[in-house]
Backbone bond lengths (Angstrom), bond angles and torsions (degrees), N, CA, C in turn:
res aa  C-N    CA-C-N  psi(-1)  N-CA   C-N-CA  omega(-1)  CA-C   N-CA-C  phi
1 L - - - 1.462 - - 1.534 111.08 -
2 R 1.344 114.71 -42.56 1.470 118.51 177.95 1.536 111.02 -62.01
3 I 1.320 115.80 -45.60 1.468 120.19 -178.34 1.526 110.64 -61.63
4 R 1.323 116.92 -43.02 1.458 119.91 -179.75 1.521 111.61 -64.35
5 L 1.326 116.11 -45.33 1.461 119.61 179.31 1.529 111.46 -63.28
6 L 1.338 116.39 -43.28 1.460 119.83 179.91 1.528 111.40 -66.26
7 A 1.317 116.91 -42.98 1.464 120.44 -179.51 1.530 110.99 -61.46
8 G 1.324 116.87 -45.70 1.460 120.11 179.22 1.517 112.28 -64.55
9 T 1.342 116.31 -42.66 1.464 120.70 -179.62 1.521 111.26 -65.16
10 L 1.342 116.43 -46.57 1.465 120.21 -178.97 1.529 111.48 -64.00
11 F 1.320 117.09 -36.80 1.466 120.00 179.06 1.523 110.36 -62.69
12 W 1.339 116.92 -47.22 1.455 119.39 -177.74 1.521 111.80 -70.88
13 I 1.316 118.32 -31.67 1.472 120.33 174.91 1.523 110.14 -63.73
14 A 1.346 115.45 -48.12 1.464 119.74 -179.20 1.532 111.13 -62.85
15 A 1.333 116.87 -43.38 1.466 120.47 -179.74 1.526 111.28 -64.66
16 S 1.324 116.89 -42.05 1.467 120.63 -179.26 1.522 111.11 -66.40
17 I 1.351 116.65 -42.19 1.457 120.45 179.36 1.526 110.46 -63.41
18 A 1.327 116.98 -45.59 1.469 121.06 -179.20 1.532 111.09 -63.05
19 L 1.324 116.68 -44.17 1.463 120.46 -178.95 1.526 111.30 -66.59
20 A 1.323 116.36 -41.09 1.464 119.88 178.70 1.530 110.82 -65.29
21 G 1.333 116.80 -42.60 1.455 120.52 178.90 1.516 112.10 -62.04
22 W 1.340 115.86 -45.82 1.463 119.50 179.32 1.523 111.74 -63.20
23 G 1.330 116.53 -43.39 1.461 120.40 -178.61 1.518 112.45 -65.26
24 L 1.345 117.77 -44.99 1.457 121.02 179.66 1.525 111.26 -65.41
25 S 1.337 116.19 -41.25 1.458 120.25 178.89 1.525 110.90 -63.30
26 R 1.330 115.93 -42.55 1.461 120.41 179.95 1.520 111.38 -64.70
27 M 1.319 117.50 -42.41 1.466 121.39 -179.92 1.522 110.71 -64.04
28 F 1.328 116.87 -42.06 1.458 119.89 -179.67 1.525 110.80 -67.10
29 H 1.339 116.64 -40.10 1.461 120.40 178.23 1.529 110.70 -60.97
30 Q 1.321 117.51 -42.49 1.461 120.84 179.06 1.523 110.95 -65.36
31 H 1.331 116.37 -38.01 1.462 120.02 178.52 1.523 110.98 -64.79
32 V 1.340 117.12 -46.45 1.466 120.86 -179.67 1.526 110.70 -65.13
33 A 1.341 117.15 -41.13 1.465 120.54 178.26 1.525 110.76 -62.43
34 S 1.322 116.80 -39.39 1.461 120.56 178.22 1.524 111.04 -63.86
35 Q 1.333 116.74 -41.97 1.468 121.00 177.90 1.527 110.90 -65.74
36 F 1.334 116.78 -40.06 1.464 123.01 -179.99 1.527 110.31 -60.37
37 H 1.320 117.05 -49.50 1.461 120.46 -177.86 1.525 111.78 -74.34
38 A 1.322 117.94 -27.00 1.453 120.25 175.23 1.524 110.64 -66.33
39 E 1.333 116.46 -37.81 1.461 120.03 177.19 1.528 110.94 -66.85
40 L 1.346 116.54 -41.04 1.460 119.69 176.08 1.530 110.53 -62.23
41 R 1.325 116.25 -39.60 1.473 120.43 179.09 1.528 110.19 -62.66
42 T 1.327 117.39 -38.50 1.466 120.99 177.66 1.523 110.74 -62.56
43 H 1.347 116.89 -44.90 1.466 120.82 177.92 1.523 110.61 -62.36
44 L 1.328 116.64 -41.44 1.461 120.65 -178.75 1.529 110.61 -66.75
45 D 1.329 117.93 -40.91 1.467 121.43 178.02 1.529 110.95 -63.50
46 Q 1.334 115.42 -40.82 1.459 119.29 179.56 1.533 110.88 -66.77
47 L 1.323 115.77 -40.48 1.467 120.59 177.66 1.530 110.32 -62.10
48 T 1.327 116.24 -42.05 1.465 120.56 178.93 1.528 111.16 -63.25
49 A 1.322 117.18 -38.38 1.461 121.15 -178.11 1.530 112.07 -70.62
50 H 1.343 117.11 -28.63 1.465 120.89 -173.78 1.522 113.78 -97.11
51 I 1.332 118.87 -9.41 1.460 120.42 -173.67 1.530 111.10 -80.98
52 T 1.322 115.73 139.03 1.458 122.04 174.62 1.525 107.98 -152.96
53 L 1.322 117.31 178.76 1.461 122.29 178.60 1.523 109.27 -113.68
54 D 1.346 116.34 138.96 1.464 119.68 177.66 1.528 110.29 -83.16
55 A 1.335 116.62 -171.69 1.460 120.99 -176.83 1.525 112.78 -63.59
56 Q 1.326 116.79 -26.47 1.467 121.63 178.05 1.527 112.40 -89.38
57 G 1.312 116.63 1.42 1.456 120.24 179.66 1.509 114.23 82.09
58 R 1.341 117.38 15.61 1.455 120.60 179.15 1.522 110.23 -92.90
59 P 1.325 117.59 143.95 1.470 119.32 -179.87 1.526 111.35 -70.20
60 V 1.312 116.20 134.91 1.467 123.06 176.32 1.525 108.12 -139.68
61 L 1.330 115.33 160.43 1.463 120.78 175.50 1.517 109.32 -98.74
62 T 1.314 116.21 134.71 1.454 119.95 179.01 1.525 111.62 -71.81
63 Q 1.324 117.63 -22.96 1.459 122.29 175.75 1.520 108.79 -157.53
64 P 1.337 116.95 155.10 1.474 119.83 -176.90 1.526 111.31 -64.60
65 M 1.321 115.67 156.61 1.453 121.45 173.64 1.525 108.95 -68.46
66 S 1.320 115.85 145.87 1.464 120.61 -172.44 1.531 113.49 -76.42
67 D 1.342 117.76 -26.97 1.464 120.22 -176.17 1.529 109.49 -79.16
68 P 1.338 119.14 115.87 1.474 121.16 -177.70 1.520 113.70 -64.39
69 R 1.332 118.02 -20.34 1.464 119.96 179.54 1.522 111.12 -65.91
70 L 1.327 118.01 -24.10 1.461 121.43 179.42 1.526 112.18 -73.09
71 A 1.324 116.70 -11.57 1.460 120.86 179.12 1.525 112.29 -105.20
72 R 1.332 117.59 -2.40 1.470 121.08 -179.02 1.523 109.17 -98.64
73 P 1.349 118.32 122.44 1.476 120.65 -175.90 1.527 112.38 -54.35
74 F 1.330 115.21 131.21 1.462 124.02 176.24 1.527 112.65 54.70
75 S 1.325 115.67 38.14 1.465 120.32 179.89 1.522 111.99 -74.23
76 G 1.344 116.56 -18.38 1.455 120.42 -176.17 1.515 113.00 102.74
77 Y 1.340 117.87 -9.48 1.460 122.91 176.73 1.526 108.52 -117.00
78 Y 1.345 116.38 129.14 1.463 119.66 -170.79 1.532 111.04 -141.57
79 W 1.339 114.90 157.29 1.458 121.20 166.79 1.522 108.36 -141.41
80 Q 1.320 115.00 157.33 1.459 120.83 -177.63 1.525 108.85 -155.64
81 I 1.328 115.75 148.47 1.461 122.24 176.95 1.524 108.76 -124.37
82 D 1.321 116.37 121.73 1.463 122.49 178.00 1.522 109.40 -106.21
83 L 1.345 115.01 139.56 1.457 119.98 169.68 1.521 107.43 -84.46
84 V 1.320 116.82 118.25 1.459 121.53 -176.13 1.524 111.36 -97.00
85 E 1.335 116.17 -42.75 1.457 119.19 -173.17 1.526 109.41 -157.24
86 T 1.349 115.89 144.52 1.461 122.12 174.93 1.517 108.94 -128.47
87 S 1.312 116.90 133.51 1.458 120.61 177.47 1.518 109.56 -129.82
88 G 1.338 115.98 147.00 1.455 121.29 -177.90 1.508 110.45 90.50
89 G 1.323 118.37 130.09 1.456 120.81 -178.74 1.515 110.91 68.21
90 T 1.314 116.89 -143.17 1.460 121.00 178.57 1.514 109.74 -74.63
91 T 1.324 116.18 146.44 1.454 121.35 -178.66 1.523 109.71 -101.88
92 E 1.316 116.98 128.00 1.452 122.21 179.15 1.523 109.73 -101.08
93 A 1.337 115.01 146.34 1.463 119.73 178.53 1.523 109.56 -71.20
94 P 1.325 118.14 148.72 1.464 120.96 175.06 1.527 110.80 -53.96
95 T 1.326 116.35 136.72 1.468 121.36 -175.70 1.518 109.74 -130.74
96 P 1.338 118.28 109.12 1.470 119.35 174.76 1.524 110.67 -74.93
97 G 1.312 115.79 143.44 1.457 120.21 176.04 1.509 113.68 67.06
98 Q 1.331 118.56 34.83 1.465 120.06 179.19 1.525 110.67 -64.32
99 L 1.313 115.57 -30.72 1.465 121.11 174.43 1.521 106.36 -143.78
100 R 1.323 117.52 134.69 1.456 119.25 -176.94 1.523 110.52 -151.16
101 S 1.331 115.00 164.86 1.456 120.79 -176.69 1.524 110.84 -71.58
102 R 1.316 115.02 153.67 1.472 120.47 177.02 1.528 110.75 -62.63
103 S 1.338 116.47 -27.11 1.466 119.61 -179.28 1.527 112.23 -64.25
104 L 1.333 118.00 -23.85 1.467 120.73 177.20 1.523 112.22 -76.68
105 W 1.327 116.38 -18.86 1.458 123.04 -179.54 1.531 109.87 57.61
106 D 1.345 119.11 -113.74 1.466 120.30 -179.92 1.526 112.41 -102.94
107 H 1.324 116.36 12.53 1.465 120.72 -177.48 1.533 109.75 -92.04
108 V 1.332 115.58 140.85 1.469 121.94 175.12 1.519 108.13 -117.38
109 L 1.309 117.25 125.38 1.462 121.42 -179.97 1.532 110.05 -70.82
110 Q 1.321 115.82 130.85 1.455 121.75 176.92 1.528 108.10 -98.28
111 V 1.316 115.37 106.18 1.457 121.25 -173.26 1.526 109.44 -95.41
112 P 1.335 118.09 140.36 1.468 120.20 177.52 1.524 111.31 -57.43
113 P 1.349 117.51 145.46 1.471 120.19 177.13 1.525 110.26 -56.29
114 D 1.309 115.45 129.66 1.458 119.73 -175.92 1.518 108.15 -156.65
115 A 1.294 117.18 158.04 1.463 121.46 -179.63 1.521 110.15 -141.42
116 P 1.341 117.24 67.77 1.470 118.47 178.28 1.524 110.80 -67.59
117 K 1.314 116.02 150.00 1.457 121.01 176.46 1.527 109.36 -68.54
118 D 1.325 115.31 162.83 1.453 120.30 -177.72 1.530 110.53 -56.38
119 G 1.341 115.74 121.59 1.457 121.68 179.51 1.516 114.85 85.16
120 E 1.322 118.19 -10.04 1.465 121.68 -177.69 1.518 109.99 -77.25
121 I 1.324 117.27 144.79 1.468 122.50 -178.80 1.517 109.46 -108.13
122 H 1.334 115.87 130.25 1.457 122.27 174.72 1.529 109.14 -118.29
123 Q 1.307 115.47 153.21 1.464 122.23 -177.86 1.530 109.99 -116.93
124 H 1.344 116.20 137.83 1.464 121.31 -179.87 1.528 109.90 -141.66
125 R 1.325 114.76 170.02 1.468 122.81 168.01 1.527 107.08 -121.70
126 V 1.330 116.62 126.38 1.460 121.04 -177.33 1.527 109.33 -134.08
127 V 1.321 115.50 161.71 1.463 121.42 175.74 1.518 108.12 -87.67
128 G 1.334 116.05 129.23 1.450 120.82 -177.59 1.509 112.78 -112.46
129 P 1.323 117.02 -160.87 1.467 121.19 178.08 1.521 112.09 -55.44
130 E 1.331 115.38 145.84 1.468 122.81 -179.81 1.525 111.56 59.82
131 D 1.349 116.61 25.70 1.467 123.37 176.63 1.520 113.05 58.38
132 K 1.313 116.83 29.67 1.463 120.51 177.45 1.527 109.69 -92.40
133 M 1.326 115.53 143.68 1.457 120.71 -179.29 1.536 109.73 -77.44
134 L 1.322 115.13 133.55 1.456 120.86 -178.13 1.522 110.35 -115.30
135 G 1.329 115.59 144.02 1.455 121.21 164.16 1.516 107.61 -88.91
136 M 1.326 118.25 136.69 1.460 120.91 -170.51 1.525 111.22 -138.43
137 L 1.320 115.55 140.90 1.456 122.73 170.37 1.521 108.35 -118.51
138 E 1.322 116.69 139.46 1.466 120.78 177.42 1.517 109.99 -129.41
139 R 1.333 114.54 150.64 1.460 121.23 176.16 1.519 108.37 -139.92
140 S 1.315 116.04 138.38 1.464 121.73 177.75 1.521 109.48 -98.95
141 V 1.356 116.33 129.82 1.468 121.00 177.60 1.523 108.85 -130.99
142 V 1.321 116.16 153.61 1.462 122.64 178.20 1.521 108.13 -117.99
143 L 1.365 116.43 126.72 1.458 122.06 -179.12 1.521 109.77 -126.95
144 D 1.331 116.32 147.43 1.463 122.26 172.56 1.519 108.80 -97.15
145 D 1.359 116.17 145.08 1.452 118.67 176.93 1.524 110.06 -76.18
146 A 1.342 116.10 178.87 1.466 120.23 -174.76 1.523 112.49 -61.40
147 S 1.323 116.90 -34.29 1.460 120.39 -178.96 1.527 112.72 -78.89
148 G 1.317 116.49 -18.46 1.448 121.17 -177.31 1.510 113.75 77.67
149 E 1.346 116.53 7.11 1.458 120.74 -178.02 1.523 112.77 -88.07
150 K 1.353 116.38 -24.54 1.452 120.20 -177.31 1.520 110.25 -121.05
151 T 1.293 114.72 144.30 1.463 121.33 175.41 1.522 107.91 -118.46
152 R 1.308 115.87 129.94 1.459 120.81 -178.75 1.521 110.03 -118.15
153 R 1.311 114.69 132.05 1.467 120.47 172.96 1.524 107.58 -98.55
154 L 1.314 115.79 123.54 1.456 122.07 -177.17 1.521 110.02 -115.97
155 R 1.320 114.71 147.88 1.461 121.38 173.60 1.520 107.31 -107.47
156 L 1.316 116.49 117.00 1.461 122.54 179.04 1.524 108.60 -97.56
157 I 1.325 115.77 132.26 1.467 121.04 -173.11 1.526 109.89 -128.51
158 A 1.315 116.42 133.33 1.467 123.06 170.10 1.526 107.22 -126.13
159 A 1.327 116.80 131.32 1.468 120.04 -175.22 1.524 109.87 -144.02
160 A 1.334 115.30 159.71 1.467 121.31 177.59 1.517 109.18 -155.05
161 N 1.328 115.63 154.09 1.462 120.94 178.49 1.523 110.27 -60.50
162 E 1.323 116.33 132.50 1.461 119.84 177.72 1.528 111.91 -68.55
163 S 1.332 116.74 -15.69 1.469 119.05 177.60 1.523 111.33 -62.29
164 F 1.342 117.29 -27.56 1.464 120.17 177.10 1.519 111.39 -66.07
165 M 1.321 116.43 -20.33 1.463 121.44 177.59 1.526 110.74 -96.05
166 E 1.331 117.03 -38.43 1.464 121.14 -173.94 1.526 112.96 -78.51
167 E 1.337 117.73 -35.38 1.469 119.77 -175.60 1.527 113.10 -64.44
168 P 1.349 120.13 -44.39 1.470 118.43 176.72 1.521 112.78 -61.70
169 V 1.334 116.43 -35.97 1.464 119.97 178.72 1.522 110.24 -65.86
170 A 1.337 116.81 -42.20 1.468 120.45 179.54 1.529 111.02 -64.00
171 R 1.345 116.53 -40.28 1.474 119.27 178.66 1.521 110.86 -65.68
172 L 1.323 116.69 -41.66 1.468 119.39 178.82 1.513 110.67 -64.45
173 N 1.343 117.15 -41.93 1.459 120.06 -178.92 1.526 111.63 -60.01
174 S 1.333 116.69 -40.55 1.469 119.91 178.71 1.521 110.84 -61.01
175 T 1.331 116.01 -47.58 1.463 120.19 179.95 1.524 111.28 -67.86
176 L 1.342 115.56 -40.27 1.460 120.15 -177.80 1.517 111.74 -62.68
177 W 1.344 116.81 -48.60 1.467 118.86 -177.80 1.523 111.88 -69.52
178 L 1.327 118.12 -29.84 1.458 120.34 174.14 1.529 110.48 -64.89
179 A 1.347 116.31 -45.88 1.462 120.23 -179.96 1.524 110.83 -65.05
180 L 1.328 117.25 -41.41 1.467 119.98 179.08 1.522 111.18 -68.23
181 G 1.350 116.63 -32.54 1.461 119.46 176.47 1.523 111.58 -64.52
182 V 1.349 115.89 -41.92 1.469 120.13 177.33 1.526 109.89 -64.90
183 L 1.331 116.27 -43.22 1.460 120.04 177.78 1.520 111.21 -61.28
184 G 1.346 116.74 -44.03 1.460 120.46 178.98 1.512 112.18 -61.58
185 A 1.356 116.98 -41.49 1.459 120.55 178.74 1.527 110.96 -62.78
186 G 1.346 115.60 -39.86 1.466 118.94 178.02 1.513 111.98 -64.98
187 L 1.336 117.28 -39.86 1.460 120.64 178.60 1.525 111.92 -67.69
188 V 1.327 116.28 -37.72 1.468 120.00 177.71 1.525 110.25 -64.36
189 L 1.343 115.97 -43.42 1.466 119.85 178.48 1.532 110.42 -62.24
190 A 1.328 116.69 -42.43 1.463 120.07 178.76 1.527 110.75 -63.71
191 A 1.327 117.37 -38.21 1.469 120.42 178.86 1.524 111.00 -66.57
192 L 1.335 116.68 -40.67 1.467 120.16 178.16 1.526 111.09 -61.32
193 V 1.331 115.39 -46.90 1.468 119.52 -179.72 1.525 110.14 -62.89
194 Q 1.319 116.59 -43.71 1.469 120.11 -178.10 1.526 111.34 -62.28
195 V 1.334 115.55 -44.37 1.477 118.68 -177.43 1.535 110.55 -70.35
196 L 1.335 116.56 -47.82 1.473 119.42 -175.92 1.515 112.20 -66.90
197 V 1.348 115.96 -45.23 1.463 120.12 -179.28 1.528 110.61 -74.21
198 G 1.323 115.17 -41.74 1.457 118.33 -176.98 1.514 112.90 -65.46
199 L 1.334 117.28 -33.93 1.467 120.61 -178.14 1.539 112.81 -94.78
200 A 1.318 116.30 0.43 1.479 118.74 -177.74 1.544 112.17 -57.82
201 P 1.328 119.95 -42.87 1.472 118.45 179.25 1.542 113.86 -61.45
202 L 1.362 115.43 -25.44 1.457 117.42 -179.95 1.539 112.32 -76.65
């Protein structure tokens, strides 16, 4: 009787602890991922608001990006503007990295072939500086040059190291499983005492 009660109790304790740990870890990961991509979306929106074409039809920013990490080499936060297509007058070949953040230094992001609609946002994973994996958002915009004779389609890119998303999750998981392990040990001890003491008169 003791063995049966202990076996059933220990099984449900272990199952409950495992399920709770997985659920909490998953919820936190989704929260951090949402925050990560929301920050990229903010950078992309700001880039879209500041982009224009100069007299030669080249993309320029009307003012610097507000996040100082985008100006620090290899900070893990990056932006880039690719020339995708030119129509009207002379035709220019597509040019990746025609304008990019100082944080990229001499690196040019190689983005998967894609054709988002004007203003549409697509999400990718790409290899960035120092061979680190980046989470990336891209948006396609169409701008006219100062003369109005040429139309340029640009790909705006905001990216960041995925480690900024994965490291907090890993730290939480370590603390979470330690706390659940202590909780599980306490529940097992309580079950042992309950079964042994409770069945002692029998």
